[in-house]
N, C-alpha and C positions, 0 to 999 in steps of 0.2 A: 537529600542529606540524611533523612531518616533511614532510607534503605541502605545507605553506605554504612551507617552506624551498626545496623543489624548484621550487615555482611561481615564486619570485622569480628563480631562475636560468633561467627559461624552459623548464624541463623538467617533466614530469609533467602537462602540460595538452595536450589535443588540440583544444580549441575556445577562442576568445577570450571574454573577459568583456565586460560592457556598457561599462565605461570605454574599452575598446579601440576603440570606434566613435566616440568623441568627437573625437579629433584629425582623422581623415579627414573627418568631417562638417563640421568648421570649415575645414579646409585646402582642400578642393575649391573651394567658391565664392570664398574669398579668393584662391586661386591664379588662377582664371580672371578675376576682377575686376582683379587687378594686371596680368595679361598684357594684358587689353583696354586698360587705362590706358596702358601702355607702348607698345602698338601705335598708339594714337591720336596720340602725339607723334612717331612714327617717320617717316622719309622715305618708306618703303615699307610701308604697312600689310599685315597678313597677308591672303592671299587666302582665298576661301571654302573651298577644299580644305584649306588650311593650318589654318584654324580647326577643321575637322572632326577633323583629326589631333590638334590640341592638346586639344580637348574630350575625345575618346575616351581619349587617353593620360593626361590629368589624372585623369579619373574612374577609369579602370582602375588607375592607380598608387595612388590614394587607397584604393580598395577593397582592394588588396593589403596596404596598411599595417595593415589590421585584424588581420592575423596576425603583426604585427611582433614580438610577445613570445612567440608560440607557435613560430614558425619563422623566427628573425631572419636566418639565413644565406640562406635561399631568398628572403625578402622583399627583402633588400638587393640580391641579384643581379638580381631582377626589376625593382626600381625604377631601378637604375643602367642597366640595358639599355633600359627604356622611356624614361627621361628623355633619355639621350644620343642614342638613335635618333630621338626626336622633334626634338631640336635639329638634328641633321644633316638630317632630312627637310624641315623648314621653313626651314632655312638661316639661323637666327638664334638667338643665345643669349637673346633677350628672351622666349622661351617659357619660363615659369617652371616647367615640368614637371621639369626637371633642377635639382638643387641642393637644393631644399626637401624633396622627398619622399625622396631618397636620403640627405639629411642626417639626417632623422628615423629612417630605417631603420638607418643606421650607428650612431646613438646607441643604439638598442635592441640592436643587435648587441653593442656595447661593454659595455652594462650586463649582458647576459645570457650572455655568453661570456667565455672567458679572454683573457689578453693576446695570445697568438699569433693566435687567430682574429680578434680586434679589429684587430690590426696588418695582417693579410692583407686583411681587408675594407676598411680605410682605404686601403691601397696600391692595391687594385683600383679603388676609387671615384676616387682621384686620377688614376690612369692613364686610365680611361675618360673622365673629364671633360676631361683634357688633350688627348686625341685629338679629342674632339668640338669643343673650342674651336679647335684647330688647323685643323680642316676648315671651320668656320663663320666664322673671323676675316676681317674685311674692312677694319679700320681701322688696319692697320699693325702693325709688330713691337712698338712700345712698348705699345700697348693689349693686345696678345696677352700680353706679359710681365706686365703688371699683372694681367690676368685669371688667368694661370697662378699667380702668386704668391698672390693672394687666395684662389683656389680651393684651393690646397694648404694654406694656413694654415687655411682653413675646415674642411677635413676632418680635419686634425691636431687642431684644437681640439675638434671634435665627438668624435673618438675618445678624447681625453684626458678630456673631461668625462664621457663614458660610463663609462670605466674607474674614474674617481674616484667616480662615483655607485655603481658596483658595490662598490668597497671600503667606501664609507660604509654601504651596505645590509648588507654582510657584518658590519661592526662592530655595527650596530644589532641584527642577528639574534643575534649572540653575547651582547650585553649583555642583550637581552630574555630569552634562554634562561637566563642567569645569575640575573636577577631572578626569573624564574619558579621557579627552583630554589634560592631563598634558604635554605630549610630544609636542603638538602643542603650548601650552603656553610657554614652554621652548624655542622652536625655535623662536617664536615671540619675546620673551624677548632678546634672543641672537641677533636677527636681529636688534631690536631697539637699543641695546647697540652698535652693530657694526656700525650702521648709525651715532649714536652720536659720537662715537670715530672717524669715518671717517670725519665727519663734523668738529669736533673740531681739529683734526689733521691738516686738510686743513687750518683752520683758524689760528691756533697757528704757525705751522711750515711754512706754505705758506707765512704768513704776514712777519715774521722776515727774513726768508731766501731770499725771493724775494727782500727785501730791501737791503740785503747784495749783492746780484747779481747785482742789478741795480747800486747801488752807488759805490761799489768797482770797478765794470767794468768801470764806468764813470771816477772815480779818476785815475785808471790805464791808461786810454787813454790820460788824460790831462797831466800826468807825472809831477805833481806839488808836490815837496817833502812835503810841509806843509799839503797840502790836502791829500796826501797819508798816512801820519802819522795819521791824524784825521780819515781817512777811516778805517785804521787798528784798531784804538782804538774802533771805533763804531762797527766794525765787531766782535771784541772780546767780547764787552759788549752784543751785540745782540746774539751771539752764546751762551753765558752763560744763557741769558734769555730763549733761545730755549730749552736748556738742562733742566732748571728748569721747564718750562712749560710742556715739554713732560713727565717728571717724574710725575708731578701732574696729567697729563691727564689719566694715567692708574692706579692712586692710588685708594685705596678702597673707599675713601670718595668723589672722583670725582674732577673736576677741579675748581669748584666754591668756591670762598673765602668767600662769604656772605657779601662782602663790597657793599656799595651803588654805584650808577652810578657816583655820583659826586666825589667819591674817585677813581674810575677805569679809567675814561676817561683822566684826566690830565696826568698821567704817560704815557699813550699810545701816546698822542699827543707830549709830551716832548721827547719821544724816536725818533719820526720822526724829531722833530726840531733839535736834535743832529746830524742827518744825513744831515742837511742843507735844509730841505724842509720847505718852508714858510707855516705855519699852524696856524689857528686861531680857538679857542674854545670859544663858547658863550653859556651861560646857561640862559634861560629866565624862569620866573615864580619862584615860591617858591619850592626849592628842598624838596622832601618828601621821606619817606621810602617806597620803592617799594617791591613787591614780588620778591623773588630772581630769579624766572623764567624770570620776566620782565627785571631785571637788566642784567642778563646773556645774554638774547637775544639782548638787545640794545647794549651791549658791543661787542658781536660777529658781529652784523651787521655793527657797526662802524669800527671794525677791518678789516672786509672783504672789506668794501668800500675803506678804506685807502690803503689796499694792492693793489686793482685794480687801484687806482689812481697812485700809484708808478709804477706799471707795464706799464700802457698804457699812462700815462702823467707824465713822470719823470721830476721833477723840477717845476711842475706847482703848484701855490698856492692852498691851500685846506682850506675850511671853514667848521667847524663842529658846528652845532647848535642843542641844546637840549632845548625843550620847554615843561614845565609841564603845562598841561591843565586839566580841570576837567574831571576826569575819564579816562585819557589817557596820554601817553608820546609820543611826536612827535620828530623825529630825522631826521636831514637833513645833508648830506655830499655832498658838491659841490666842484669839482675841475675845475679850469680854463683850457683853451686849453694849451697844452705843448708849451714851448718856441721854440722848434725845432722839426719839424716833422721828424721822422726817423723810422728805423725798430726796433720794440720792440721784444725781445725774447719771444717766445710763451711758457710760463711756466705754464699756467693755466690748470686746470683740468675740466673746465666746471661745477664746483660745486658752484661757488660763488653766483650768483644771485638766483639760485634755492635753495641753502641752506638758504639764507637770507629769502626768501619767505616762506620756510618750517618752519623756526623758528617763523616767525610772525603768520602764519596761525594756528600753534599749540596754540597760545594765543588769537585766534580770531582777529588778527590784519592783517595789509596789508603792503606790500612793493612795491614801484614803482621805476623804474630806467629808465633813458633815457637821451638823449643829451639836453643841454641847448641852448638858443638862441645865446650864445657867443662861440659856438663850444666846450663847456666843457661837463661835465657829472654830473648828480645829482642823488642821491639815497635818497628817502624819506620813512620813516617808521612811522607807527602809531600803538602803542601797548596799548591795554586797560590795565589800572592799577587796575581795580576791576573785580572780577569774577561775571559774569551775573548769577543771580539766579532767578528762577521762584518761586513765592509765592505758598507755599503748603497749600491748604485749608484743612479743617477738613476731615479726612478719617474715615474708619470704626472703627479703634481703638478709635477715639474720640467719635464716635456715641455710641460705647459700653460703654465707661466711663460715658458719659452723661446719658445713660439709667440706669446704675448701681447707679449713684447718685440719679436719680429720684426715683428708686425703693427703695433704702435704706432710703430715706427721707420720701416718701409718705406712704409706708406701715405702719410704726409705728404710723403716725398721723391718718390714716384712722382707724386703729384698736383701737387707744386711744379714739377717739371721735365718733365712729360709733355706733348707737343704734342697738339692744335694750339694750345691757349691755356694755356701754363704759367703758374703763379702767379708764378714768379721767372724770367721770360724775360730773356735778355741777359747772364746771369752766365757768366763763363768757367769752364773745367773745374776749375781749382784751387779757386775759390770754391765751386763746386757740390760738390766733394769734401769741403770743410770743413763745408758745411751737412749733408751726409749723415752725416759722422762725428759732428757735434754731435747729430743726431737719434738716432743709436744710443746715444750716451753718455747722452742724456736719458732714454731708455727703460731703460737698464741697472739703475737702482735698483729696478725692479719685481722683480728676482730675489730681493730680500730682503723682499718685501711680506708674507710670512707670518711671518717671524721678527722684523722691526722695521718694522711698518706705518707708524707715525707718522714715523719717520726717512725712510722711503721717500717719503711725501707731502711732508715738508719739503724733501727733496732736489729733488723735481720743482718745487716752488714756487720754490725759490732759482734753479734753472736758468732757469725761465721769466721771472722778474723780471730776471735778468741779461741774458737774451736781448732782452727788450724795451728795455732801456736801452743796448744795444750794437749789435746787428745792425740794428735798425730805423733807426739813424742813417745807415747806408749805403743802405738801401732800405726805405721804409715798408711795402712789401708783405711784407717778411720777418715782420712781426707776424702775418700770417695763419697761419704755421706753428704758432703757439700755439693757434689755433683748431683747426687740423687735428690737433693733438696732444691734444685733449681726451679721447679714449678712455683715454689713459694716466692722466690725472687721475681719471677715473671709476673705473678699476680700483683706484687707490690709495685712494680714499675707501671703496670697498667693502671693501678689505682691512683698513683701520683698524677699521671696524665689525665685521668678521667675526673677525679674528685678534688683536685687542688682548687683553691679559691682563685677567682679571676685576678689576674695580675701577677700571680706567682709563676716564676720560670720553672718549667718542668723538664726542659731538654737535658739538664745535667743528670737526670735519674738513671738513664742507661749506663752512663759512665760510673756513677756511684755504685750501681749494682755489679759492675764488672770488676771492682776492686778485689774481692776475694779470689777471683780466678787468677789475676796477676800474682797475688800473694801465694796462691797454691802452687803455681808453676815455679816461682822464684824460690820458695822454701823447699819444694821438692828437689830442685837442682842442687841446692846447697847441702841438703841432707843425704844425698847419694854418697854412700861410703866408698864405693868402688871407683868413682870418677870424680876428678876435681875440675870444676868449671871455672873459668876466669870470671871476674866480676862483670866485665862487659857482656859476656855471653849470658850470664844470669839476668842482667838488666834487660838485654834484648829479648830474651824469652819471656820475661814477666810482662814487658810492654806489649809484645806481639800478642800474647794470650789475652791481655787486658783489652786491646783493641778488637780482637776477634770476638770476645765475649760481648763487648758493647755492640758490635755489629749484629750479633745473634739476638740480643735483647731489644734492639731498636724497633723491630716491627711491633712488639707488644706496646711500646710507648706510642707509636703511631696509631695503633688500634684504639688505645685509650683516648687520644686526642680526637680521633674521628667520632667516637661515641659521644664525647663531651660536646663537640660542636653541633652534632646532629640532634642531640637530645637535650641535655640540661641547659646548654647555652641558648638553644633555640627557645626553650621555655622562658628563660630569664629575659631574653630580648622581647618576646611577646608580651610578657608582663610589664616590662618597662614602657613598651609602646602604648599599652592600654592605660597605664598610669599617667603617661604624658597627655593622652587624649582626655582622660578624666580631669586632669588638672586644668587643661585649657577650658573645658566646659565650666568648671567651678569658678575660674577667674572671670570668665565672660559673664556669669550670673552675678558675681559680686560687682562687676563694673556696671551692669544694668541697674542693680538696686542702688548703687552709689549715685548714678545720674538721677534716679527718681527722688532720692533723699535731698539732693542739692536744691532742687527746684521747689520743694514743698516743706517737709518737716524741718530741715536745717534752716531754711529761711525764716520761718516763724519762730523757731527757737532762738535764732540770732537776734531777731527783733525783740523777743522777750528779754533777753539778757541786756540788750542796748537800752531798752526802756527802763528797766529796773536800775541799772547803773547810773543813768543820767538823772533819774528822779531822786536818788538818795540825797544828794547835796541840797535839794530844795524841799523842805518839809511841807510847804503849801501844796505841792503837786503830788504828794504821796498817795492820796486816795484815788485820784484820777489815774495815776500810773499803775496802781495796783489793779484797778479794773481793766486797764489795757493789757497788763501782764496776764490776767486771767483769760482774756479773750485770745491773746496770742497762744497761750497754752492749749485752750480749747481748739483753736484752729490747727495747731500742730497735731493734736490728737486726731482730729477729723481727717487731716491729710495722711496721717499714719494709717488710719483705718482704710482710707481709699487706696493707699499703696498696697496694703495687705490684700484687699479684695482684688486688686488688679493682678497681684502675684498669684492668687488662687485661680484666676481666670486665664492665666497664661497657657496657651496650647502646649500640650506635652511635647510636641515636636519642635518647639522653638528653642 
């Protein structure tokens, strides 16, 4: 697997594979045939010596392309040098040695090398091509400008496509590796859920049951009938809370209620106040809606801190402060020194502070805990309330989109006003400037072709139809700009097929794109001054042109659908598969913990509640029942600790 990954990046191979010969074998004869066809129509055909140079350069450049994935930098340098040197030697850009070969070499470089190398290679190819065109230009400044613009856009698009392909292959390798390691993903998901359940089990059961142990035991030692009855009532209420919390803990939807922190903390503090603990809750700042992860973490940290205060400083006053500050939530739990120093039962599991820090660190926050100057204890937490994001600058997809916009806007303008036979000759400078501005505005919607493909296509169609009914009234030749602007429509149709959301029907896009063609034919037949066409003939011509245009556009829709299914949809399917497997592992872990709870902690907690409830109507049994309640709470805590230890010892592969 490692070798394959290096192979994709062009490293780790010293010799080309059989597929590397295919492109050069097809390109060489096609290149020579196209050069011969162009030379036959030229005013000055190539001489015998020029043909020798062209044939040798074409074959040599194609042979070099065989190593384009093994040594892309060297291959690009060689093809650029051979191609442009050949163009200068024969004195004509119609020798197709330059452009095609170095375009393929540049694409390979962009696929197999990083951004910096790709940009340097593209800049080098643009510079060399520009110098060669400048030396061989014979048709004036306008043709030279057109060639330079098209050449630059060609190399920019090639570089962008190569880098996008590199990113795509990198994503595919990552997803393939994750699918191949599905078992590891399941183990990690189960382990993460096991840790969550262990942490929450400790927080939920440990908090309430510790309160029952501490205060029931204290009330039993004091042998005060009134206090004993209150302790039994509090134990029954607390036991029911534990049963409800443990049931939610292993529920499919998880333990989080989605309530805000201002709604969660008061009941928690009131529960301790019912047990006779002096507790104060203060909220500073304007409460605001928090991410549920932040609310849950803050609640669990407060809960664990209060549990520790009850264990190690029973009866000591506690102060809970919540402060909403810009970009964060600050939480402070301070307990004073206990009124009497004595032996506190060791019921902890060593998870408390570590669990709090783990919760905070997952949110990029922090927790500190330590003694105060007054021999008390303080826990402070700071949790970010916003997700830190790094600004993403323009990437290769944006470079590609900008190049497409420039290409789709500039080419129709250059062809419309370039001598010697401009499509729109005789227009003044102001009118020409408006035409150029309109062309760029027409291509601008392509910037949103990935995010809103259908709106992009609709915008182009609206602009074309408006153009046909307005500009063509001034000059019928202006309708030709719609034909020259066809590449923008093809890109939009491709984008609809490739980037539309799942479930959106994309098949109508070729027919939508063909509407201006039908309008162009129909309006052209109606506006002919020398010929009167019947309405039926006009309708037939418009419909026939519409269907023909849809047929021409259809392959670009099919291309987009193919890319979508092979690329983006495959990634989505892979992610859904992994998510399903992970979900199964999580549910299995919850079921296992649920079974462990039913036979241990839940049973003792149920007995605790049953004992307290049945003893309340009989005052003579209060003390005996309170001792039994304390023992049930201790047993539940010991079972909880045993369950947590068993979860820690669970083999990673289980």
